[in-house]
C-alpha positions in Angstrom: -127.7 -119.3 -49.3 -130.0 -117.4 -51.1 -129.7 -114.5 -48.6 -126.1 -114.4 -49.1 -125.9 -114.7 -52.9 -128.3 -111.4 -53.1 -126.3 -109.8 -50.1 -122.7 -109.8 -51.1 -120.8 -109.2 -54.4 -118.3 -112.0 -56.0 -119.2 -114.1 -53.1 -116.9 -117.2 -52.3 -117.9 -119.7 -49.5 -115.0 -120.5 -47.5 -116.6 -122.7 -45.3 -120.0 -123.9 -44.1 -120.9 -125.1 -40.4 -123.1 -124.9 -37.8 -123.1 -122.2 -35.1 -125.1 -122.9 -31.7 -126.0 -120.2 -29.5 -127.9 -121.2 -26.1 -131.3 -121.8 -27.2 -130.7 -122.2 -30.9 -128.5 -122.9 -33.7 -127.9 -122.5 -37.5 -126.0 -122.6 -40.5 -122.9 -120.4 -40.6 -120.5 -119.2 -43.5 -117.2 -118.3 -44.0 -117.0 -116.1 -46.7 -114.8 -114.0 -48.9 -116.4 -111.0 -51.0 -116.4 -107.6 -52.3 -117.5 -104.7 -50.5 -117.6 -101.2 -52.6 -114.5 -102.9 -54.6 -112.7 -103.8 -51.7 -111.8 -107.6 -50.7 -113.2 -108.5 -47.5 -113.8 -111.6 -44.9 -117.0 -112.2 -43.3 -118.6 -114.9 -41.1 -122.5 -114.8 -41.1 -124.5 -117.1 -39.2 -128.2 -117.3 -39.2 -129.9 -118.7 -36.0 -133.5 -119.8 -35.7 -135.3 -118.4 -33.0 -139.3 -118.4 -32.0 -139.4 -114.9 -33.2 -137.8 -115.7 -36.6 -134.3 -115.9 -37.9 -131.6 -114.0 -36.3 -128.3 -112.7 -38.2 -125.0 -112.3 -37.0 -122.4 -111.3 -39.1 -118.7 -109.9 -38.9 -117.1 -108.2 -41.7 -113.4 -107.5 -41.8 -110.3 -107.2 -44.1 -108.6 -110.5 -44.7 -105.9 -109.7 -42.4 -108.2 -108.7 -39.6 -110.5 -112.0 -39.9 -109.5 -114.1 -37.1 -110.0 -111.4 -34.6 -113.3 -110.6 -36.2 -114.1 -114.2 -35.9 -113.1 -114.4 -32.1 -115.2 -111.3 -31.4 -118.3 -112.6 -33.2 -117.8 -116.2 -31.2 -117.6 -113.8 -27.9 -120.8 -112.2 -29.0 -122.6 -115.2 -29.8 -121.7 -116.9 -26.7 -123.5 -114.1 -24.6 -126.5 -114.3 -26.5 -129.3 -116.5 -25.2 -132.7 -117.3 -26.6 -135.4 -118.3 -24.1 -137.3 -121.4 -25.5 -140.5 -120.5 -23.5 -141.2 -117.0 -24.6 -138.9 -116.8 -27.4 -137.3 -113.6 -25.6 -133.4 -112.9 -26.9 -131.2 -111.6 -24.1 -127.7 -110.5 -24.3 -125.8 -111.8 -21.2 -123.0 -110.2 -19.0 -119.5 -110.2 -20.7 -117.8 -113.4 -19.8 -113.9 -114.0 -20.2 -112.7 -117.0 -21.9 -111.5 -119.6 -20.1 
């Protein structure tokens, strides 16, 4: 939460939940904020890994927020953290079933 407060202006947390990727998980937030005076919707996730905390972020207009969340979900599904060596991999694109 501290990272969010210093990063965004006029921040309002809409929802807090956990996001999991293969090999890691962490807190995630749906936000409303202002970027250069314009209202934006954002989903931010902080995933713990052996190499540090990885940040996933989507930023869009409020009207496009559902599409942005869907794209971030596809990206996070294709991301894997190896427990053995901490190596991060982006897997080949997979279509949703």
